[in-house]
C-alpha positions in Angstrom: -22.1 -59.6 -7.9 -18.5 -60.6 -8.4 -17.4 -63.5 -6.1 -13.8 -63.6 -4.9 -11.7 -66.3 -3.5 -8.0 -66.9 -2.9 -5.9 -69.9 -4.1 -2.8 -70.6 -2.0 0.0 -73.1 -1.9 2.9 -73.9 0.5 6.1 -72.7 -1.2 9.8 -72.5 -0.4 9.8 -76.0 1.0 12.3 -77.4 -1.5 9.9 -80.1 -2.6 8.0 -78.5 -5.5 8.1 -76.3 -8.5 7.8 -72.9 -6.8 8.0 -70.9 -10.1 5.2 -72.9 -11.8 2.9 -72.6 -8.8 3.6 -68.9 -8.5 2.2 -68.5 -12.0 -1.1 -70.0 -10.9 -1.8 -69.3 -7.2 -2.7 -65.9 -5.7 -1.1 -66.3 -2.3 2.1 -68.1 -1.2 2.6 -69.6 2.2 6.3 -69.3 2.5 8.3 -71.7 4.7 10.3 -69.7 7.2 13.2 -72.0 7.8 11.9 -74.1 10.8 10.5 -77.0 8.9 12.0 -76.3 5.5 13.5 -73.5 3.4 16.2 -71.0 4.1 16.9 -67.3 3.6 18.0 -67.7 -0.1 14.9 -69.7 -0.9 12.6 -67.2 0.9 14.2 -64.4 -1.0 13.6 -66.1 -4.4 10.0 -66.9 -3.6 9.3 -63.4 -2.3 10.9 -61.8 -5.4 8.9 -63.9 -7.8 5.7 -63.3 -5.8 6.4 -59.5 -5.9 6.8 -59.7 -9.7 3.6 -61.6 -10.2 1.5 -59.8 -7.6 1.1 -62.9 -5.4 0.4 -62.2 -1.7 3.0 -63.6 0.7 2.1 -65.3 4.0 4.3 -66.6 6.8 4.1 -70.4 7.1 5.2 -70.9 10.6 6.1 -74.2 12.1 7.6 -76.2 14.9 11.4 -76.2 14.9 11.5 -79.6 13.2 13.2 -80.0 9.9 13.8 -83.7 10.6 10.1 -84.5 10.4 9.1 -81.6 8.0 7.1 -80.1 10.9 4.5 -82.9 10.8 5.1 -84.3 14.3 3.2 -82.6 17.2 5.5 -81.2 19.9 4.9 -80.0 23.4 6.6 -76.6 23.2 6.3 -74.2 26.1 4.2 -71.1 25.4 7.0 -68.6 25.6 9.4 -70.7 23.5 6.8 -71.2 20.7 5.8 -67.6 20.8 9.5 -66.6 20.3 10.0 -69.1 17.5 6.9 -67.9 15.7 8.1 -64.3 16.1 11.5 -65.2 14.7 10.0 -66.8 11.6 7.7 -63.9 11.0 10.4 -61.3 11.5 12.8 -63.2 9.2 10.3 -63.4 6.4 9.2 -59.9 6.9 12.7 -58.6 6.5 13.2 -60.6 3.3 9.8 -59.8 1.8 10.4 -56.1 2.4 13.7 -56.2 0.7 12.0 -58.0 -2.2 9.5 -55.3 -2.7 6.5 -56.9 -1.0 5.2 -57.6 2.6 3.9 -60.3 4.8 0.1 -60.2 4.6 -1.0 -63.1 6.9 0.2 -66.0 9.0 -0.6 -69.6 8.6 0.7 -72.5 10.8 2.2 -75.5 9.0 1.7 -79.2 9.5 1.4 -80.5 13.0 1.2 -77.0 14.4 -1.7 -76.2 12.1 -3.7 -79.1 13.6 -2.5 -78.6 17.2 -3.8 -75.0 17.4 -7.3 -76.0 16.4 -7.7 -77.5 19.9 -4.7 -76.3 22.0 -5.5 -72.8 23.4 -2.0 -72.3 24.9 -0.2 -73.0 21.7 -2.8 -71.1 19.7 -2.1 -68.1 22.0 1.6 -68.4 21.4 1.1 -68.3 17.7 -1.0 -65.3 17.9 1.3 -63.4 20.3 4.3 -64.3 18.1 2.7 -63.1 14.9 1.7 -59.5 15.9 -1.4 -58.3 14.3 -1.3 -60.3 11.0 -4.5 -61.7 9.6 -4.7 -65.5 10.5 -5.4 -68.2 7.9 -6.7 -71.5 9.1 -9.6 -73.8 10.0 -12.2 -73.2 12.7 -10.9 -73.7 16.3 -8.9 -72.2 19.1 -6.5 -70.2 16.8 -9.2 -68.4 14.9 -11.4 -67.9 18.0 -8.4 -66.3 19.7 -7.8 -64.1 16.7 -11.4 -63.0 16.6 -11.4 -62.1 20.3 -8.4 -59.7 19.8 -9.9 -58.1 16.6 -7.6 -59.9 14.2 -8.8 -60.6 10.6 -9.7 -64.3 10.3 -9.5 -66.1 7.0 -11.1 -69.5 6.6 -9.4 -72.1 4.5 -10.4 -75.2 2.6 -8.4 -78.0 1.1 -9.3 -79.3 -2.4 -6.7 -82.0 -2.3 -7.4 -83.5 1.1 -10.1 -85.8 2.4 -12.4 -84.6 5.2 -13.9 -86.7 8.1 -17.4 -86.5 9.4 -16.3 -84.0 12.0 -15.3 -81.5 9.2 -11.6 -81.9 9.9 -8.9 -83.2 7.6 -8.3 -87.0 7.7 -4.9 -87.9 9.1 -2.4 -88.5 6.3 -2.0 -92.1 7.2 -5.7 -92.8 6.7 -7.3 -94.0 3.4 -8.7 -91.1 1.4 -6.6 -88.5 3.2 -5.0 -87.4 -0.1 -6.9 -86.7 -3.3 -4.7 -87.3 -6.3 -7.1 -87.3 -9.2 -7.0 -83.9 -10.8 -10.7 -83.8 -11.7 -11.6 -84.8 -8.1 -9.5 -82.1 -6.7 -11.1 -79.5 -9.0 -14.6 -80.8 -8.1 -13.9 -80.5 -4.4 -12.5 -77.0 -4.8 -15.8 -75.9 -6.4 -17.8 -77.7 -3.6 -15.8 -75.9 -0.9 -16.2 -72.5 -2.7 -19.9 -72.9 -3.2 -20.7 -74.1 0.4 -22.7 -71.2 1.8 -22.8 -72.7 5.3 -19.0 -72.9 5.5 -17.8 -70.2 3.2 -14.0 -70.2 2.8 -11.8 -67.3 1.9 -9.0 -69.3 0.5 -8.3 -72.8 -1.0 -5.0 -74.5 -0.4 -3.3 -76.8 -2.9 -0.4 -78.6 -1.1 2.9 -78.0 -2.9 4.3 -81.3 -1.8 1.4 -83.4 -3.2 1.9 -85.4 -6.4 0.7 -83.3 -9.4 0.6 -80.1 -7.4 1.0 -77.8 -10.3 -1.6 -79.7 -12.4 -4.0 -79.6 -9.4 -3.5 -75.9 -8.9 -4.1 -75.1 -12.6 -7.2 -77.3 -12.7 -8.6 -75.7 -9.5 -8.1 -72.2 -10.8 -9.6 -73.0 -14.2 -12.7 -74.6 -12.5 -13.1 -71.6 -10.2 -12.9 -69.1 -13.0 -15.2 -71.1 -15.3 -17.7 -71.0 -12.5 -17.6 -67.2 -12.3 -15.1 -66.8 -9.3 -12.5 -64.1 -9.4 -9.3 -65.5 -8.0 -7.3 -62.9 -6.0 -4.7 -62.8 -3.2 -5.3 -62.4 0.5 
């Protein structure tokens, strides 16, 4: 039986080689302007993704370009809902014009981690993103998506360290970032092969040192192990 898995990266953030990553990954989490990016960059990423058959997802964030969306914020439910809707709608319009579509939503940075526990903010993200499939880690966001019949996609991180609780280590802790390419590829295989916590997609952070090399090594390791890498 053929085994399938997705390989995604955060793109359009103005901090990495988008074109090089788009030649490797199968899904692109496109920054929607609130933590990084702009309409021109979104258009470029979507056009290249369409040409290469890479799936496009909305990488929604707090309205926080100053801190790259990595500082948790106490945003009222309705405000966050409308901000998420604005980001999704903006990317949707651009993606459609580029000949593709938005296939899923994934929170970015501090919002990603906040909605694991915060049911109110998780609900705001879900309400603001319509019926799109939801990519993330187990917690309030995915549980809320399941309750409303949304497609839920579990994600793993080859280039990040995990704590004993199964969550990512905070970036300021030792071991939070894996920088050795072989270690990143090995963790990718470990995550893919974990039958108890099977993931649908693996994320290589576009802003990490060596992101392109990491992504290439992960894809090569997956394919050598018999996985078919395809978009969400």
